[in-house]
C-alpha positions in Angstrom: 46.2 -141.4 165.0 48.1 -145.2 165.9 46.1 -147.3 167.4 49.5 -149.2 168.5 49.6 -150.3 172.4 53.3 -148.9 172.0 54.3 -145.4 174.1 55.8 -142.8 171.6 59.4 -142.1 171.5 59.2 -138.4 172.3 56.9 -139.4 175.5 58.5 -142.6 176.5 62.2 -139.9 176.9 60.5 -137.6 178.8 59.2 -140.2 181.9 62.6 -141.0 181.6 63.9 -138.1 182.0 61.4 -136.9 184.6 62.6 -140.2 186.9 65.9 -139.8 186.7 65.5 -135.8 187.8 63.0 -137.2 190.7 65.7 -140.0 192.1 68.3 -137.7 192.3 68.4 -135.7 195.0 70.2 -132.1 195.0 73.1 -132.1 196.5 72.7 -128.2 197.0 73.1 -127.3 200.7 72.7 -123.8 200.2 68.8 -123.8 198.6 66.4 -125.4 200.1 64.1 -125.9 197.9 66.2 -128.2 195.8 67.2 -130.2 199.1 63.5 -130.5 200.9 60.7 -132.2 197.8 57.0 -131.7 198.5 56.2 -135.2 197.7 57.5 -138.5 197.3 57.7 -140.5 193.9 55.3 -143.4 194.5 55.2 -145.9 191.9 52.0 -146.7 190.6 50.2 -149.0 187.6 48.9 -147.3 185.2 45.3 -148.8 184.4 44.7 -149.4 180.5 42.8 -146.5 179.8 45.2 -144.3 181.5 48.3 -145.4 179.3 46.0 -145.1 176.2 45.5 -141.6 177.1 49.8 -141.1 177.7 49.9 -142.6 174.2 47.7 -141.4 172.0 47.3 -137.6 173.7 50.5 -137.2 175.3 52.2 -136.3 172.4 50.1 -132.7 172.3 48.3 -132.5 175.5 51.5 -133.5 177.6 54.3 -130.4 178.1 58.3 -131.5 178.9 60.0 -129.4 181.7 62.9 -127.5 180.4 65.3 -125.2 181.8 64.1 -122.1 180.2 60.7 -120.2 179.9 57.6 -121.7 178.5 56.2 -120.2 175.0 53.0 -120.2 176.3 50.9 -120.2 173.0 53.5 -122.2 171.0 52.1 -124.8 174.0 48.6 -124.2 173.7 49.1 -124.3 169.1 45.7 -125.9 169.0 43.6 -122.7 171.0 45.5 -119.6 170.0 44.6 -116.0 171.5 43.6 -113.5 168.5 46.1 -111.2 168.2 43.3 -108.9 168.2 41.9 -110.1 171.1 42.9 -110.0 175.2 45.5 -112.2 175.6 43.5 -115.4 177.6 44.5 -115.9 181.2 47.2 -117.8 182.6 46.7 -120.1 184.8 48.4 -122.9 187.0 47.5 -125.7 188.9 50.3 -127.3 191.5 49.4 -131.1 192.4 45.9 -132.0 190.7 45.2 -135.4 192.0 43.4 -137.8 189.3 42.3 -134.3 187.6 38.4 -134.3 188.1 38.2 -131.5 189.8 40.9 -129.3 186.6 38.7 -131.2 184.4 35.4 -129.9 185.9 37.1 -126.1 186.3 38.9 -126.2 182.4 35.6 -127.3 181.1 33.5 -124.1 182.4 36.5 -122.0 181.8 36.7 -122.3 177.9 38.1 -118.7 177.6 40.9 -119.5 180.7 45.0 -121.3 179.3 45.1 -123.9 182.9 49.1 -125.9 183.0 48.8 -128.6 185.3 51.0 -129.6 187.2 51.2 -133.0 188.6 54.4 -135.8 189.7 52.1 -138.9 189.5 51.9 -141.4 186.6 49.0 -142.5 187.0 46.7 -138.9 187.6 48.0 -137.7 184.7 46.8 -140.6 182.5 43.6 -140.3 184.1 43.2 -136.3 183.3 44.4 -137.1 180.0 41.9 -139.7 179.9 39.5 -137.0 180.8 40.7 -134.3 178.2 40.2 -137.1 175.2 36.5 -138.1 176.5 35.4 -134.0 177.3 37.1 -132.8 174.8 39.9 -129.5 176.4 41.8 -127.6 174.4 42.4 -125.2 176.9 44.4 -127.4 179.4 48.3 -128.7 179.5 49.8 -131.0 181.6 53.4 -131.1 182.7 54.7 -134.7 184.5 57.9 -132.9 186.8 58.9 -131.0 190.3 56.8 -127.7 190.6 59.2 -125.9 192.3 61.3 -126.5 189.6 59.0 -125.8 186.3 58.4 -122.2 188.7 61.8 -121.7 188.4 62.9 -122.3 185.4 59.7 -122.2 183.6 58.0 -119.1 184.4 58.5 -116.4 184.0 57.8 -113.1 186.5 54.5 -111.2 186.4 53.1 -113.7 183.8 50.3 -116.0 185.7 46.8 -114.5 185.7 46.3 -116.7 188.9 47.4 -120.4 190.5 45.7 -123.1 192.4 46.8 -125.6 195.0 44.2 -127.6 196.1 44.3 -130.1 198.9 48.3 -130.4 198.9 49.8 -132.9 201.1 49.2 -131.7 205.1 52.5 -133.7 205.8 51.0 -134.1 209.1 53.6 -135.6 211.6 55.9 -132.7 212.5 58.8 -133.8 211.7 57.5 -133.8 208.0 56.4 -130.5 208.4 59.3 -129.2 206.7 57.8 -131.4 203.4 55.2 -128.4 203.2 54.9 -126.8 200.0 53.1 -124.0 202.0 56.9 -122.5 202.7 57.8 -119.0 202.6 60.3 -119.2 200.1 57.8 -121.5 197.4 55.9 -118.6 198.6 58.0 -115.4 197.7 58.8 -117.2 194.4 55.8 -118.2 193.0 53.8 -114.7 194.3 56.5 -113.1 191.4 55.5 -114.8 189.4 51.5 -113.7 189.5 50.7 -110.5 187.9 49.7 -107.9 190.2 46.2 -108.0 190.3 46.3 -111.6 189.3 44.9 -114.5 192.3 46.3 -117.3 194.3 44.0 -120.3 195.5 44.5 -122.5 197.6 42.3 -125.3 199.4 43.1 -127.8 202.5 40.5 -129.9 204.9 43.8 -129.7 207.2 42.9 -127.4 209.7 46.8 -126.8 211.7 47.8 -126.8 207.9 45.7 -124.1 206.8 47.0 -121.9 209.5 49.6 -122.2 208.3 49.5 -121.6 205.1 47.0 -118.0 205.9 50.8 -117.5 208.6 52.7 -117.7 205.5 50.8 -116.3 202.6 49.6 -113.2 205.4 53.3 -112.6 206.1 54.4 -112.1 201.4 54.3 -108.2 201.2 53.2 -109.4 197.7 49.8 -110.5 199.0 46.9 -109.0 199.7 44.3 -111.7 201.5 41.2 -111.4 200.4 38.7 -113.6 202.3 36.2 -112.1 204.9 35.7 -115.5 206.9 36.2 -115.7 210.3 40.4 -116.2 210.5 40.3 -115.1 207.0 39.1 -117.5 205.2 37.1 -117.4 201.8 34.0 -118.6 200.6 34.5 -122.3 198.6 34.3 -119.7 194.7 31.8 -120.8 192.8 34.5 -122.5 190.0 35.8 -124.9 192.6 33.9 -127.6 192.7 33.1 -129.9 195.6 35.2 -133.1 196.0 33.3 -136.9 196.2 36.4 -136.8 199.3 35.3 -133.5 200.6 31.2 -133.9 200.4 32.3 -137.2 202.8 34.2 -135.4 205.2 31.5 -132.1 205.4 28.8 -135.0 206.4 31.2 -136.3 208.8 32.0 -133.1 210.3 35.5 -132.5 208.9 36.4 -128.6 207.6 37.7 -127.1 205.0 39.3 -124.3 204.5 39.8 -122.1 201.1 42.4 -119.2 201.0 42.1 -116.4 198.5 44.9 -113.8 198.0 45.5 -111.1 195.5 48.2 -110.1 193.8 49.3 -106.0 194.5 
């Protein structure tokens, strides 16, 4: 494995393509999902460790975006499922931040395969670094708009689970339209979950939690499994409490988990 501090051609190309895609606003006024992004691409500086992780581990663990269905078996080639065994559960995570929670869940659930999406390069580098440090083999990353990934790369009734933790609340009313959890996207992503699969969301913004509850409850292919007041769920044991979340709890801030099942 190369020790040079230079980016692989494949990785360089994939990042250039991603940046071009992010910079280009869709001109299709009839398609809401492409007109309004749920994120703003910020320029972040990579640490040397993050850059090195991208250089060394990116070619294996960072998947390129393609406008065709993902070959899951090929993508997780280092973690193949035996043809005589039950297929490994496929879990999609959207927006993993710096990746600490994602790495902990992947480590705690080695029998599951995880595809995690994040648009910000430092977060991608940070999670690749954790993959290398912890020897995780059941995790792959993508740096692309999650809506486009779901639309183009995830087949119908394909996923066993979806995680969306602490998405940007876009708390100013004029920015609410940028929120990821909107009826159209919920319908799209729900169609990619297998019957019996789950969708787990968490937020520390109460008004966004209420919107999530309203939108997901209105989706006919989903049923709420929450048993707490308001239909919210107990935090599943597989989702670790983050440092930020612990600090908020000490200050009296709430956190709301939602768990819906695909029917």
